[in-house]
N, C-alpha and C positions, 0 to 999 in steps of 0.2 A: 503494499499499500504506500504509495507517493503521498509525503506530508504536503499539503496544500498551504500557499501563503495566506490565504484569507482567513480572517477570523471572525467566525460566525458566533452570535451571542447563544449562551444556554439558558438564559432566563427571560429573554425578549422576543417576541415573535418578531418574524421576518420573511420577506421575500427574497428568493434567490433566483436572479434571472441569467441566462447563458445559453447560447446555441446548443443543440442537441449535441450528445455524445462529447461534451468537455468534462463529464464526471460529476454532475450534479446529484444523481441518484446514490452513486457510489460514497460519495461525501457525506451525504446525509445519513447513510445507513453506517457509516463508520463512527460518526459523532453522536448518534442517538438510536442505542440498542433497542431490539424489538421488545425487550422486558419492559422498557419504561415509555415505550413509544406506539401509538396507533398509527399504522400506516395505509393511505390511500393512494394507489396508483391509478391516475385516469386513462394511462394508456391501455389499462385493460378494459376489453370493451364491456364484459360483464358489469364492471364496477362503474364505468361511465355511463352506461345506459341506466342502470339501477339510480345513481344519484341524480342524472339528469330529469329523470321522470319524476321523481319526487326529492327535492333537496331539503326538505324538512326531515328525512331520513337521517342525514349526516350529523345535525344537530341532536337528534334523539339517540344516535349510536355515541356521540362523544358525551354528552349528559350521563348515558348510561355505563360508561366504560369502566374498568378496572382504575380505582384511583391511584394505583401504584404507575399507571401510565400518565405521565406528567407531561408529555409533548405529543401533539399531533403533526403527522407530516402528510401534506398534500402534493403528489408528484404531479406535473403537468397541470396546474392549477387555472391555466387560461383556456383550458377544453370546457370548463363548466364555471363560467363567472358568476351564477346564480350562487354558488356556494360561499361567496364571500359576505353575502347577506347573513346566511347563518352563523359565518366565522364571527362577523361582528357583534351578532346577538350573544354568541357565547363568551366573547371577550368581557361582555359587560356583566356576565353572570359570576357569581362567588365561586372560588376554586377554579378559575378558568385554565386550562392547559396552554402551554407555549404552542404557537402554531408556525410550523416551518413550511412554507408556501413556495415551490420551485416551478419554474416554467421556462419554456424557450424563447417567449416574447412577451412584452407588456402589451403591445400593440393592440392585441384584440382586447384586452381588458379595458384599455382606455377609449377604443374605438364605440364599444357597447356601453359605455360609461358605467363600468362595472366598480362596485364600492372597494377603493382602494386602501379602506381602513384610516385614511386621514391622521397618519402620525402614530396609529397603534402598532403598526408594522415597520421595522426598518428595511431599507433595499440595498441588496448587495448584488454584484456581476461575478460570475466564474467564466475564466478564460480557459483556452488551452493551456497546457503545460509551459511555466517559465523554464528558463535555463537554470535557475536556483533551485527549483522544486526537482528537477531531474538530476541535480547533482553530477556524480559520477556517470551516469548513464546518459548525460548529455551528448550529442554530437551535433556540432554546428552544420555541417554537411547534409546530414538528416534533416535537421529542422528546416533548412532553407529548401531543400526540395521537395520534403513531403508534409511539414508542418509539424504540430506537436500535439493534436488531438490525441487523445489517449488511445483509441483503438488502433490508430494508423502508426502512430510513433512506435509502439510496442510490437508492431508486426514485424517479425523477422524476415518473411520473404517480401523481397521488393514487389514482385508482381501482385502478391496479395495486397501490398499497402497502395498500389497504383488502383486495383479493382474497388479497394473501399473508398478512395478518395472519389473515384469516378462516379460510383452509387451514391455516394455523398451529395456530390454536385449534382447529378441527373436525377435523382429521385426525390430524396429528403428535402433540398434545399428548395428546388423548384416548387414541389407541394406545398411546403410550409408557408411559402411566400405567397402562394397562389391562395391558399386556404386563409391566411391572416388578412390579405389585403384587399379582396373582394374586386380583382383587377377586371376591368371590361374586355381588354385586349391583351389576352394572355400571349397569344403568339408573339406580338410585339414585345412584351416583356422577355420572352424565352430568347429573342434575338438581341436583347439590349444586355443579357447576362454577361456572354461571352465577351462582348465588346467593352463593357464597363471592366471584367476582369484584366483584360488586354492592356488597359490604360491606367491599372492600378498603380498608385502613387504619383501620377501625372496631375497637372492641372486640368480640371474638367471641361472640355468643349462641349457645352450642352448644344450648340449649334450642329457641330458636325455628328454628334450622337443622335440628334433628332432628325437629321437626314438619314443616315444610315438605318434607323429604326423605321423610319415611315412615321414618325410620331411627332408632337408638337414640343418645343422648347420647354414648356411647361410640365409636359407629361416626364419628359426626361428628369426633370428636378424632381417630380413626384416619385420617380423610381428609385432615386437615390435616397431620398427620404424614408422610401419603404426598407430598403436594406438598411439602414441605419436603425430604425424602429423595431426590426425584425433582429438586431445584434448581429447582421452580416459583416458589418464592417462600421466605420466611422469616418465622417467628414473632418479633414484638417482645413482650417480656415488661414487665411494669410494675415500675419502681422499688420497691424495698424497702426503701431506707433510712429512712423514717418510717411506720411502720405507722398512726400516729396518721392521717396525712393521706392514706393509701392507699384508694382505692375499688376500683380494677379488680384482681380476682384472676385475671381471664381476660387472655390476650395479644391482641395485634392480629395480622393476616396482611397482608403486603406481597407482591403478585406480582412476579416477577424482571424486569418490563418493563411501563411505563405502556401501552404498544400491545396487548400481549397481554392485560392485564388489561381493557381496553376491548372488544377483540374476543369476549372471553369473556363479559363482561356484556350484549353486544349493543348497545354505544354508540359504535360508529365513525361513526354517520351523525349523531350528534349533536354539536352545535358545541362546542369548547372554548375558548371566546373570553374574553381578558382581563376580569376583572370579575365573571365568573359562578362559581357556586359549583362547578361543574365544574371550572374552571379552578384554583381554589385546591385542590381535593382532588389533583386531578393534580400540581400544582407540590409540595406536601407529599410526595407519593409519591415524586416523580422526586428530589428534596432526599434523602430517606430512602435512596433506592437508591445514590445516589451516594456517601453516607457509608459504606454497607456495602461498594461496590466499592473505595473508598480504602482502607479497612480492610484487605481482603483483598489488595490488591495492594502495599500497604506493609508488610503482614505485623504489624500492630499488635494487641498484645492489650488492646485497648479493649473496655470492656462497653458495650453499646448497650441501651437501654432507653428507656420514656415514664413521664410524671409525671400524674396524675391526683387531684384531691382529692373529698372526698365532696359537695362543692358543685358539682363539674363543672369546675373549672377546669383546664387541661390545659397541659402542656409537651409538643411533640410528639417530640423526642428528647433523651434524655440520655446523655452520654457520660462514662464514668470510666475514666480512664488509669491504668495502674499507678503512675505517680509520685505518685498521689494526687489530681491535679487533675481537676476534674469542670465540664465544659460542660453548659448547659442551653439547648437550640436550640427557639426557637418558629420557624415557617415562615409567612410571610405573603405571598402573591402581590401584595400591593398595593406600591406605591412609595412610599407615605406612612401606614406604621402608626402609628395614634395610641396613646396610654397605656393606654386601654381595653383594647387587644387583647393588652396584656402582662401581665394580672392573674395568668395562671398561672405566669409567670417570677417575680414578686415574690413569690408563695405559696412557691414552691420556694426561693427564697433564705432564707426564713424557718426552713427545715428545713437547709438547706446556705449557711450564711452565706458561705464563702469561695469558691462556685461562680462560674464565668464565666457571664453571662448573655448571650445573643446572641439577635438575631432576624434570621434570614435573610430578605430580601426584595427586591423589583425596584428598589429606589432605586439611583441611579446612584452615589452616595457616601455613606460611612458618616458616621453620626453617633450621639449618645448621648441617651438619654431617662433621666435618672437613672444608675440602674447598669447599665441595659440598652444594650448597644452593637448599633446597627441596622446590619446589613452588606451590601451588595451581595451576592448570593448567592454568586457566584463567589469571593469573598474569604474566605467561611467555611472551606473547605476548607485553605487554606493556613495559617489561623490554628490550626485544630486538628491537622494532620497534620505541621506544619513540624517 
């Protein structure tokens, strides 16, 4: 059992959201033993139909439970939003248990105006494995090529890992999004997905994507919002601390896992070898995902963005902390980045002279080039989140 970085409460009700197969059920089972926990799995058809037909059954069963069961887990709660009214009622009753509510998306709950329990339950997100969770079992090459979804990462056979990723992309992902979003033109959305994956980490050209999918500019924007709401990825917006130097008004989009992005883009059979452009793109994607995962797990109110000038110079990630400290991070898959590759950091420093300038790379040891600190990428997270 891999110890996860996320710190879930034992005496406070919570929602745990995350894409399928990130390990939500496994985590809950490890933290809340069946001797003291009442479990409901809404992926089980019989359980789902039974409670959907009469949600009050849930309340009656919880009230009648063995009092040694101090916790109630409801897995895939978004499938039966009606249960949240029953949970709210139970929370108001004496001797209420702690409710642990997991789901692959909050979009359906919000869309149907479900009772989100108004502060009575905290909200957490679970991601694929981080490099620190995997520890000695971590392989950068494997993480870049196939991602870190638990069933994929621990698959010893490469062919099986590829098949699992393709299945995830072609069946679950499309079906999940289709079910959650009530799309009118699902064929256009299916055309959009591989195009979006192919542009992963690039500034979004909404006009080009609307032409290629045969949809409107606004529809493409909505598609990206659906991907973000269903936790399939996140939008990264440009830094706006200097309007004079700002080029991009459009955000970038990063899928939640490198392997899933490659599967959607049809790139799983293409090599991701060190020194290739594909390796560099995947390395940037991976570091960005790790920053987001650490931010969520350590519950930091950091603002994450990117920087790009009107001459095309770019800094991959900007982190602004509440204490006013700013980090500018350029990601290079090289073990020996030269001064020429650090132009974006130097230009950013002109707009933010007190910013800490980092280049996260594959070098074995830290060193400095002028004001820029080159770090082994593993050291980046300790420097920012400590």
